[in-house]
N, C-alpha and C positions, 0 to 999 in steps of 0.2 A: 529272810528277804521278802519284801512285800511286792506283789505284782498286781497291777490294776489293768484289766482288759475290758475294753468296750466292744460292743457289737451292735448290729442292727441298722447301721447307716446304709442309705441306698439313694437311688434316683427316684423321685416321686413327683407327680404332677401337682400343680397348685390345688389346694383343697384336700389333698390326700393326707394320710396318716402314717406315722412310723412309731415303732416302739424300740427304744434303745435300751440296752442292758449293760450293766457294769458288774464285773465279778472281781472281788478283792481276795487274793490268795496269799495267805501267810499263816503260819502256825502262831498261835497265841496273840494274834492281832485283833484287838477289840475295836471295831469301827464305831466311832461316836457320831460322825457326820459324813454324809455323802453328798457331794455337790456336782452339778453339771455346769460346765463353762463352754463357751463356743468362741471360735475365732474365724472370721471371714477374711478373705484376702485383702490386705491393705488396712485392716482394722485391728484394734486392740482386742485381746481376749476379755470376755466379760461373763459375769455370772448369769446363768439361765434359771437354775432352780437348785434348792438345797433341802436336805431333810436330816433331822437329828435322830438320835436313838429313840427319843420319845415320840417320834413320828410327826413332829411339827414341820410342815413344809413352808417354804418361802419361794417366791417367784419374782423374776424381773417383770416389769410392767408389760413388756411385749408378749410374755408368755401366759400371763394370768388369764384364765378362762379357756385357754387352748391347750396348755401343757399340764400334765399331772405327774408328779414325782412320787415314787413309792420305794419301799424296801421290803424284802422278804423277811418275815419274822424269824429271828434266830439265825439268819444267814447273812453273810457278807456279800449280798447281792442286791442291786438296786435297779430301778427302771425309770425311764422317762418316756411317757406316752405323749406324743405330739400329734395334735389334730389340726385340721384346717391350715395346713402348712402353706407358707407364702414364699415367693422367691427370695425375700429378705431373710429367710431362715437358713439359707444356704451357708454352710460353714462346717468346720471340723468341730465336732462335739467331744469334749474331754471330760472324763470322770476324775474327781479329786476326792480321795478318802482321807479322813482325819481320825486318828485314834491313838491307842496306846499298845505298846508291847512291854509288858511289865509296868514299870513306872515311867518309861520313856514315851514322850509324845512323839508321834510319827505322822507324817503326811506324805502321800504318794500320788502321783499323776499317772494316768494312762496315756497311751500314744494317740488316742482319738479315733473317731469313726466319722467318715465323710457323709454329710447329708446334703443332697443337691435337690432343690425344688425348681423344676423347670418343665415347661410344656414342649 
């Protein structure tokens, strides 16, 4: 069984920073890609950033230059560093892990962590 657990969400003032973490727990699960998505009230969930096993990051336009995604080498752990946060970044941030258990492709979502940007 694969478990994805996010942490690090908090209430922060505009201009502040947060570092979100994602831990993927499962025996024999090889994570190929780790992505962060977010969903604000009344809006559709959308991609924030993603990173592959080879370490190539991609970002949504709103996060480029402010957000940085990373993965711990050899570990099923990833992070999303968010700087210069704006009220529009308020949302539930979810981690999505894609990989394999044996020959089977597997993807799994976490429950999410709340980020609130407000003065």
